[in-house]
C-alpha positions in Angstrom: -2.9 -163.7 -132.7 -5.9 -162.5 -134.9 -6.4 -166.1 -135.5 -5.9 -167.7 -132.5 -8.1 -165.1 -130.9 -10.8 -166.9 -133.2 -10.7 -170.1 -132.8 -10.9 -169.2 -128.8 -14.4 -167.6 -129.7 -15.5 -170.7 -131.1 -14.5 -173.0 -128.8 -16.5 -170.5 -125.8 -19.0 -170.5 -128.1 -19.5 -174.5 -128.9 -18.8 -174.9 -124.4 -21.7 -172.2 -124.3 -24.5 -174.4 -126.4 -22.9 -177.5 -124.9 -23.2 -176.3 -121.4 -27.2 -174.8 -122.1 -28.6 -178.4 -124.0 -27.9 -180.0 -120.6 -29.4 -176.8 -118.9 -32.6 -177.4 -116.8 -36.2 -176.0 -117.3 -38.0 -175.9 -114.3 -42.5 -176.2 -115.2 -44.0 -174.4 -111.7 -47.1 -176.8 -112.8 -50.6 -175.0 -112.7 -53.5 -175.5 -114.5 -52.5 -174.9 -118.0 -50.0 -177.4 -117.5 -52.2 -181.1 -116.5 -53.1 -183.2 -119.4 -55.9 -185.6 -118.1 -56.5 -186.8 -122.0 -53.7 -189.5 -120.7 -55.8 -190.9 -118.1 -58.1 -193.7 -119.2 -61.4 -195.3 -117.0 -60.4 -199.0 -115.8 -58.5 -200.4 -112.8 -54.6 -200.5 -112.8 -53.3 -202.7 -109.9 -50.4 -202.4 -108.1 -48.1 -205.0 -106.2 -46.7 -202.7 -103.6 -43.0 -204.7 -101.8 -40.3 -203.4 -99.5 -37.0 -204.7 -99.6 -35.4 -204.2 -96.0 -31.2 -205.3 -97.1 -29.4 -205.2 -100.3 -30.5 -209.4 -100.2 -32.8 -209.2 -98.5 -36.3 -211.3 -99.4 -39.3 -209.7 -100.2 -41.0 -208.7 -97.6 -45.2 -206.8 -96.4 -46.4 -207.3 -100.3 -49.4 -205.0 -100.5 -51.7 -205.1 -103.6 -53.2 -201.3 -104.2 -55.6 -201.7 -106.6 -57.2 -198.1 -108.7 -59.9 -197.4 -110.3 -60.3 -194.2 -112.9 -64.3 -193.2 -114.2 -65.0 -190.3 -115.9 -68.4 -188.9 -113.8 -70.6 -185.4 -113.4 -70.3 -184.1 -109.5 -72.3 -181.1 -108.5 -73.1 -180.7 -112.4 -69.2 -181.0 -113.5 -67.6 -183.2 -115.9 -65.3 -185.2 -113.2 -62.4 -187.4 -113.1 -63.2 -190.1 -110.3 -60.4 -192.2 -108.9 -61.1 -195.0 -105.5 -58.7 -197.1 -104.2 -57.9 -200.4 -102.4 -55.1 -201.6 -100.2 -55.1 -205.0 -99.7 -52.2 -206.3 -97.0 -52.2 -209.6 -96.5 -55.7 -211.3 -96.0 -57.4 -207.4 -95.1 -58.0 -204.2 -96.3 -56.3 -201.4 -94.7 -57.2 -198.3 -97.0 -59.7 -197.3 -99.0 -60.7 -193.8 -101.2 -62.6 -192.0 -103.3 -61.4 -189.0 -104.9 -63.0 -187.0 -107.5 -60.9 -183.9 -109.6 -62.2 -181.5 -111.9 -61.7 -183.4 -115.6 -59.9 -180.3 -117.0 -57.4 -178.9 -114.6 -57.5 -182.2 -111.9 -58.2 -179.7 -109.2 -59.7 -181.6 -106.0 -63.8 -181.7 -105.1 -63.9 -183.9 -102.9 -61.7 -186.3 -101.0 -63.2 -189.2 -98.5 -60.6 -192.1 -97.0 -60.5 -194.3 -94.4 -57.6 -196.2 -93.0 -57.6 -199.2 -90.5 -55.1 -197.7 -88.2 -56.5 -194.0 -87.8 -60.3 -193.7 -88.9 -62.4 -192.0 -91.6 -61.9 -188.1 -92.8 -63.9 -186.2 -95.9 -62.7 -183.2 -97.5 -65.3 -181.4 -99.7 -63.7 -178.4 -101.6 -67.4 -177.4 -103.3 -69.0 -176.8 -100.3 -65.6 -176.3 -98.1 -66.3 -178.8 -95.1 -63.7 -181.2 -93.9 -64.5 -184.1 -91.4 -61.7 -186.8 -89.3 -63.5 -189.8 -87.6 -67.3 -188.3 -88.5 -66.7 -185.0 -86.1 -66.6 -181.7 -88.6 -63.0 -179.0 -88.5 -64.0 -176.0 -87.2 -62.0 -172.2 -85.9 -63.3 -173.2 -82.4 -60.8 -176.7 -82.8 -57.7 -176.3 -80.1 -56.9 -180.3 -80.2 -52.9 -179.8 -82.1 -54.3 -182.5 -84.7 -57.2 -181.0 -85.9 -56.3 -177.9 -85.8 -53.2 -178.4 -88.2 -55.4 -180.3 -90.7 -58.4 -177.8 -90.4 -55.8 -175.1 -91.2 -54.4 -176.6 -94.1 -57.3 -177.6 -95.8 -57.8 -173.4 -95.3 -54.6 -172.9 -96.9 -55.3 -175.5 -100.0 -59.5 -173.6 -100.5 -57.0 -170.6 -101.5 -55.0 -172.0 -104.4 -54.2 -174.6 -107.0 -52.9 -178.3 -105.8 -52.9 -181.4 -106.7 -53.7 -184.4 -104.9 -51.1 -185.7 -103.3 -53.0 -189.2 -102.4 -53.7 -189.2 -106.6 -49.7 -189.3 -107.1 -49.4 -192.6 -109.9 -52.6 -190.4 -111.5 -50.8 -187.1 -112.1 -47.5 -187.6 -112.8 -49.2 -189.4 -116.2 -50.6 -185.4 -117.1 -47.5 -183.8 -116.8 -45.5 -182.4 -120.0 -42.3 -184.5 -120.0 -39.1 -183.6 -121.5 -35.4 -184.2 -121.5 -33.8 -182.0 -118.4 -37.5 -180.7 -117.1 -37.8 -180.3 -113.3 -41.4 -179.7 -112.0 -42.9 -178.3 -109.3 -46.2 -180.2 -108.1 -48.0 -178.0 -105.7 -49.1 -181.4 -104.0 -51.6 -181.4 -101.0 -52.7 -184.9 -98.8 -55.6 -184.2 -97.8 -55.4 -184.7 -94.2 -51.6 -184.1 -94.0 -50.0 -180.6 -93.8 -50.0 -177.9 -96.0 -49.9 -177.3 -99.8 -46.5 -177.4 -100.5 -44.3 -177.2 -103.7 -42.9 -180.7 -104.3 -39.7 -180.9 -107.0 -39.9 -184.0 -109.5 -37.1 -184.0 -112.0 -36.7 -185.7 -115.4 -33.4 -187.2 -114.3 -33.2 -189.1 -117.8 -34.9 -192.4 -120.5 -34.8 -195.9 -119.0 -36.4 -198.9 -120.9 -38.2 -201.7 -119.0 -38.6 -205.3 -120.4 -42.5 -206.6 -120.3 -44.5 -209.5 -121.9 -43.1 -211.2 -125.2 -40.0 -209.4 -125.1 -41.6 -205.9 -125.1 -39.2 -203.1 -124.1 -41.1 -200.4 -123.1 -39.5 -196.4 -124.0 -39.5 -194.6 -120.2 -39.1 -191.4 -118.4 -37.2 -191.4 -115.3 -38.7 -189.2 -113.4 -36.8 -188.5 -109.5 -38.3 -187.0 -106.5 -35.8 -186.8 -103.0 -36.4 -185.6 -99.5 -34.3 -186.3 -96.5 -33.6 -189.9 -95.9 -36.0 -190.6 -98.7 -35.1 -191.3 -102.4 -37.5 -191.6 -105.8 -37.5 -192.8 -109.3 -40.7 -192.9 -110.8 -40.7 -194.8 -114.9 -42.9 -193.3 -116.5 -44.1 -194.7 -120.3 -43.3 -192.4 -123.5 -46.2 -193.7 -125.1 -48.7 -194.0 -122.8 -47.7 -191.3 -119.8 -48.3 -194.5 -117.5 -46.8 -195.0 -114.2 -45.0 -198.6 -114.7 -42.5 -198.6 -111.7 -41.5 -197.3 -108.2 -38.1 -197.7 -107.3 -38.3 -195.7 -103.5 -34.5 -196.1 -101.1 -35.7 -195.4 -97.6 -32.2 -194.3 -95.7 -29.3 -196.7 -95.8 -29.6 -200.6 -97.9 -34.1 -200.1 -97.8 -36.4 -200.0 -100.6 -39.9 -199.8 -101.1 -41.7 -200.9 -105.2 -44.4 -200.0 -106.8 -44.9 -201.8 -110.2 -48.0 -202.1 -111.9 -49.5 -205.7 -112.8 -50.7 -206.4 -116.8 -53.5 -208.0 -116.1 -55.6 -207.8 -112.9 -58.1 -210.0 -111.7 
Protein backbone atom coordinates (compact mmCIF):
# COMPACT_ATOMS: atom_id res chain seq x y z
CA UNK A 1 0.00 0.00 0.00
CA UNK A 2 2.80 2.34 0.93
CA UNK A 3 4.59 1.56 -2.35
CA UNK A 4 1.40 2.26 -4.30
CA UNK A 5 0.99 5.65 -2.63
CA UNK A 6 4.60 6.57 -3.45
CA UNK A 7 4.07 5.64 -7.11
CA UNK A 8 0.83 7.65 -7.19
CA UNK A 9 2.67 10.65 -5.73
CA UNK A 10 5.31 10.43 -8.48
CA UNK A 11 2.60 10.29 -11.15
CA UNK A 12 0.78 13.32 -9.71
CA UNK A 13 4.05 15.27 -9.38
CA UNK A 14 4.94 14.51 -13.00
CA UNK A 15 1.47 15.55 -14.14
CA UNK A 16 1.80 18.81 -12.21
CA UNK A 17 5.13 19.62 -13.88
CA UNK A 18 3.66 18.72 -17.28
CA UNK A 19 0.70 21.05 -16.82
CA UNK A 20 2.95 23.84 -15.58
CA UNK A 21 5.12 23.53 -18.68
CA UNK A 22 2.07 24.37 -20.82
CA UNK A 23 0.84 27.21 -18.63
CA UNK A 24 0.56 30.61 -20.22
CA UNK A 25 2.60 33.49 -18.89
CA UNK A 26 0.80 36.83 -19.12
CA UNK A 27 2.96 39.89 -19.79
CA UNK A 28 1.29 43.25 -19.23
CA UNK A 29 3.25 45.42 -21.62
CA UNK A 30 4.58 48.72 -20.28
CA UNK A 31 7.60 50.91 -20.99
CA UNK A 32 9.92 48.41 -19.30
CA UNK A 33 8.85 45.53 -21.57
CA UNK A 34 9.72 47.02 -24.98
CA UNK A 35 13.10 46.87 -26.72
CA UNK A 36 13.46 49.28 -29.63
CA UNK A 37 16.86 47.90 -30.72
CA UNK A 38 15.00 45.56 -33.06
CA UNK A 39 13.84 48.49 -35.21
CA UNK A 40 16.26 49.37 -38.00
CA UNK A 41 16.35 52.50 -40.13
CA UNK A 42 15.15 52.08 -43.70
CA UNK A 43 12.10 51.23 -45.78
CA UNK A 44 9.94 48.12 -45.58
CA UNK A 45 7.22 47.26 -48.06
CA UNK A 46 4.28 44.89 -47.67
CA UNK A 47 1.95 43.40 -50.24
CA UNK A 48 -1.60 43.38 -48.85
CA UNK A 49 -4.43 41.47 -50.54
CA UNK A 50 -7.69 39.60 -49.94
CA UNK A 51 -9.15 36.21 -50.79
CA UNK A 52 -12.93 36.34 -50.66
CA UNK A 53 -13.36 32.56 -50.64
CA UNK A 54 -11.37 29.38 -50.16
CA UNK A 55 -10.61 28.97 -53.86
CA UNK A 56 -11.05 32.63 -54.86
CA UNK A 57 -8.44 34.60 -56.75
CA UNK A 58 -6.39 37.19 -54.87
CA UNK A 59 -8.07 40.60 -55.01
CA UNK A 60 -7.90 44.24 -53.86
CA UNK A 61 -4.07 44.41 -53.78
CA UNK A 62 -2.30 47.26 -51.99
CA UNK A 63 1.33 48.14 -51.33
CA UNK A 64 2.22 49.55 -47.91
CA UNK A 65 5.56 51.33 -47.61
CA UNK A 66 6.81 52.01 -44.09
CA UNK A 67 9.96 54.06 -43.52
CA UNK A 68 11.73 54.07 -40.15
CA UNK A 69 14.22 56.79 -39.17
CA UNK A 70 15.91 57.95 -35.98
CA UNK A 71 15.54 61.68 -35.41
CA UNK A 72 15.31 64.37 -32.75
CA UNK A 73 11.84 65.64 -31.88
CA UNK A 74 11.32 68.52 -29.44
CA UNK A 75 14.80 67.88 -28.09
CA UNK A 76 14.16 64.15 -27.50
CA UNK A 77 15.56 61.11 -29.27
CA UNK A 78 12.71 59.73 -31.35
CA UNK A 79 11.74 57.13 -33.91
CA UNK A 80 9.79 58.44 -36.89
CA UNK A 81 7.67 56.08 -38.98
CA UNK A 82 6.16 57.28 -42.25
CA UNK A 83 3.61 55.19 -44.10
CA UNK A 84 2.22 55.36 -47.62
CA UNK A 85 -0.51 53.00 -48.77
CA UNK A 86 -1.03 52.58 -52.51
CA UNK A 87 -4.22 51.13 -53.96
CA UNK A 88 -4.00 50.35 -57.67
CA UNK A 89 -2.99 53.67 -59.24
CA UNK A 90 -3.30 56.13 -56.33
CA UNK A 91 -2.18 56.82 -52.78
CA UNK A 92 -5.07 56.29 -50.36
CA UNK A 93 -3.43 56.81 -46.96
CA UNK A 94 -0.36 58.54 -45.54
CA UNK A 95 0.87 58.69 -41.95
CA UNK A 96 3.67 60.29 -39.96
CA UNK A 97 4.10 58.92 -36.44
CA UNK A 98 6.73 59.98 -33.92
CA UNK A 99 7.55 57.83 -30.88
CA UNK A 100 9.93 58.08 -27.96
CA UNK A 101 13.08 56.17 -28.91
CA UNK A 102 13.32 54.29 -25.61
CA UNK A 103 9.71 53.57 -24.64
CA UNK A 104 8.03 53.84 -28.08
CA UNK A 105 5.25 55.88 -26.46
CA UNK A 106 3.54 58.15 -29.02
CA UNK A 107 4.68 61.77 -29.27
CA UNK A 108 2.93 62.81 -32.48
CA UNK A 109 0.63 61.29 -35.11
CA UNK A 110 -0.58 62.85 -38.35
CA UNK A 111 -2.65 60.96 -40.89
CA UNK A 112 -4.52 61.52 -44.13
CA UNK A 113 -7.15 59.21 -45.59
CA UNK A 114 -8.46 59.65 -49.11
CA UNK A 115 -11.90 58.66 -47.86
CA UNK A 116 -12.14 60.76 -44.69
CA UNK A 117 -9.52 63.49 -44.57
CA UNK A 118 -6.88 64.47 -42.00
CA UNK A 119 -6.15 63.94 -38.34
CA UNK A 120 -3.39 65.36 -36.13
CA UNK A 121 -2.60 64.34 -32.54
CA UNK A 122 0.19 66.07 -30.62
CA UNK A 123 0.87 64.14 -27.39
CA UNK A 124 3.52 66.60 -26.21
CA UNK A 125 1.43 69.76 -26.50
CA UNK A 126 -1.87 67.91 -25.91
CA UNK A 127 -3.49 69.25 -29.07
CA UNK A 128 -5.70 67.35 -31.50
CA UNK A 129 -7.26 68.33 -34.84
CA UNK A 130 -9.59 66.64 -37.30
CA UNK A 131 -9.64 68.09 -40.81
CA UNK A 132 -7.71 71.11 -39.47
CA UNK A 133 -10.38 71.93 -36.85
CA UNK A 134 -9.11 71.75 -33.23
CA UNK A 135 -10.89 69.36 -30.89
CA UNK A 136 -11.97 70.83 -27.53
CA UNK A 137 -14.11 70.08 -24.49
CA UNK A 138 -16.76 72.33 -26.03
CA UNK A 139 -17.38 69.98 -28.96
CA UNK A 140 -20.91 68.60 -28.95
CA UNK A 141 -20.89 66.56 -32.17
CA UNK A 142 -20.90 62.92 -31.10
CA UNK A 143 -18.04 61.76 -33.33
CA UNK A 144 -15.74 64.67 -32.48
CA UNK A 145 -16.50 64.39 -28.76
CA UNK A 146 -15.67 60.67 -28.76
CA UNK A 147 -12.33 61.25 -30.52
CA UNK A 148 -11.42 64.03 -28.08
CA UNK A 149 -12.32 61.99 -25.00
CA UNK A 150 -10.30 59.01 -26.25
CA UNK A 151 -7.30 61.26 -26.83
CA UNK A 152 -7.63 62.76 -23.36
CA UNK A 153 -7.60 59.29 -21.82
CA UNK A 154 -4.54 58.32 -23.86
CA UNK A 155 -2.66 61.31 -22.46
CA UNK A 156 -3.00 59.95 -18.91
CA UNK A 157 -1.48 56.51 -19.45
CA UNK A 158 1.20 54.56 -21.27
CA UNK A 159 0.00 53.46 -24.71
CA UNK A 160 1.42 52.10 -27.92
CA UNK A 161 0.18 53.31 -31.30
CA UNK A 162 -2.00 50.56 -32.78
CA UNK A 163 -1.48 52.07 -36.24
CA UNK A 164 2.14 50.95 -35.84
CA UNK A 165 1.42 47.34 -34.94
CA UNK A 166 4.00 46.07 -37.45
CA UNK A 167 6.62 48.14 -35.61
CA UNK A 168 5.30 47.37 -32.11
CA UNK A 169 5.45 43.58 -32.41
CA UNK A 170 9.25 43.50 -32.97
CA UNK A 171 9.72 45.18 -29.57
CA UNK A 172 8.18 42.39 -27.46
CA UNK A 173 10.07 39.84 -25.28
CA UNK A 174 9.08 36.63 -27.07
CA UNK A 175 9.04 33.20 -25.53
CA UNK A 176 6.79 30.17 -25.81
CA UNK A 177 3.42 30.07 -24.02
CA UNK A 178 3.20 33.84 -23.52
CA UNK A 179 0.23 36.17 -23.79
CA UNK A 180 0.99 39.87 -24.23
CA UNK A 181 -1.55 42.39 -22.97
CA UNK A 182 -0.74 45.42 -25.13
CA UNK A 183 -2.13 48.90 -24.26
CA UNK A 184 -3.06 49.87 -27.82
CA UNK A 185 -4.51 53.21 -28.93
CA UNK A 186 -5.07 54.28 -32.53
CA UNK A 187 -5.24 58.12 -32.57
CA UNK A 188 -8.58 59.27 -33.91
CA UNK A 189 -10.35 56.08 -32.87
CA UNK A 190 -11.84 54.62 -29.64
CA UNK A 191 -10.29 54.80 -26.18
CA UNK A 192 -7.10 52.90 -25.33
CA UNK A 193 -7.51 49.31 -24.16
CA UNK A 194 -5.42 46.24 -23.52
CA UNK A 195 -5.49 43.81 -26.43
CA UNK A 196 -4.50 40.18 -25.99
CA UNK A 197 -1.87 38.67 -28.33
CA UNK A 198 -0.75 35.10 -27.65
CA UNK A 199 2.35 33.21 -28.79
CA UNK A 200 0.71 29.98 -29.95
CA UNK A 201 3.80 28.19 -31.26
CA UNK A 202 6.46 28.29 -33.96
CA UNK A 203 6.56 27.88 -37.72
CA UNK A 204 8.96 28.13 -40.63
CA UNK A 205 8.65 30.31 -43.72
CA UNK A 206 10.63 29.43 -46.82
CA UNK A 207 12.32 32.41 -48.47
CA UNK A 208 14.87 33.08 -51.16
CA UNK A 209 17.54 30.41 -51.89
CA UNK A 210 15.39 27.87 -50.01
CA UNK A 211 16.19 29.63 -46.75
CA UNK A 212 13.85 28.59 -43.93
CA UNK A 213 13.07 31.33 -41.43
CA UNK A 214 12.10 30.24 -37.92
CA UNK A 215 9.15 32.32 -36.69
CA UNK A 216 6.99 32.91 -33.66
CA UNK A 217 3.26 32.65 -34.33
CA UNK A 218 1.42 35.50 -32.60
CA UNK A 219 -2.39 35.25 -32.54
CA UNK A 220 -5.05 37.87 -31.84
CA UNK A 221 -8.79 37.19 -31.86
CA UNK A 222 -11.86 39.37 -31.58
CA UNK A 223 -15.45 39.00 -32.71
CA UNK A 224 -15.44 37.69 -36.29
CA UNK A 225 -11.69 38.18 -36.63
CA UNK A 226 -8.61 36.02 -36.21
CA UNK A 227 -5.07 37.21 -36.94
CA UNK A 228 -1.87 35.18 -36.96
CA UNK A 229 1.39 37.10 -37.35
CA UNK A 230 4.58 35.30 -38.43
CA UNK A 231 7.49 37.01 -36.65
CA UNK A 232 11.15 36.14 -37.25
CA UNK A 233 12.80 34.73 -34.13
CA UNK A 234 16.14 36.19 -35.24
CA UNK A 235 15.23 39.73 -36.28
CA UNK A 236 11.72 40.11 -34.70
CA UNK A 237 10.42 41.59 -37.99
CA UNK A 238 6.86 40.77 -39.05
CA UNK A 239 7.10 38.65 -42.20
CA UNK A 240 3.48 37.66 -42.77
CA UNK A 241 -0.06 38.14 -41.49
CA UNK A 242 -2.90 35.69 -42.04
CA UNK A 243 -6.16 37.44 -41.16
CA UNK A 244 -9.36 35.38 -41.17
CA UNK A 245 -12.42 37.62 -41.47
CA UNK A 246 -15.76 35.99 -40.81
CA UNK A 247 -16.41 32.83 -42.83
CA UNK A 248 -14.13 31.89 -45.74
CA UNK A 249 -12.63 35.35 -46.16
CA UNK A 250 -8.97 36.21 -45.59
CA UNK A 251 -6.63 39.17 -45.72
CA UNK A 252 -2.86 38.73 -46.05
CA UNK A 253 0.16 40.96 -45.52
CA UNK A 254 3.48 39.68 -46.86
CA UNK A 255 6.77 41.51 -46.41
CA UNK A 256 8.60 41.92 -49.71
CA UNK A 257 12.27 40.97 -49.79
CA UNK A 258 13.14 43.77 -52.19
CA UNK A 259 11.63 47.24 -52.58
CA UNK A 260 12.01 49.66 -55.49
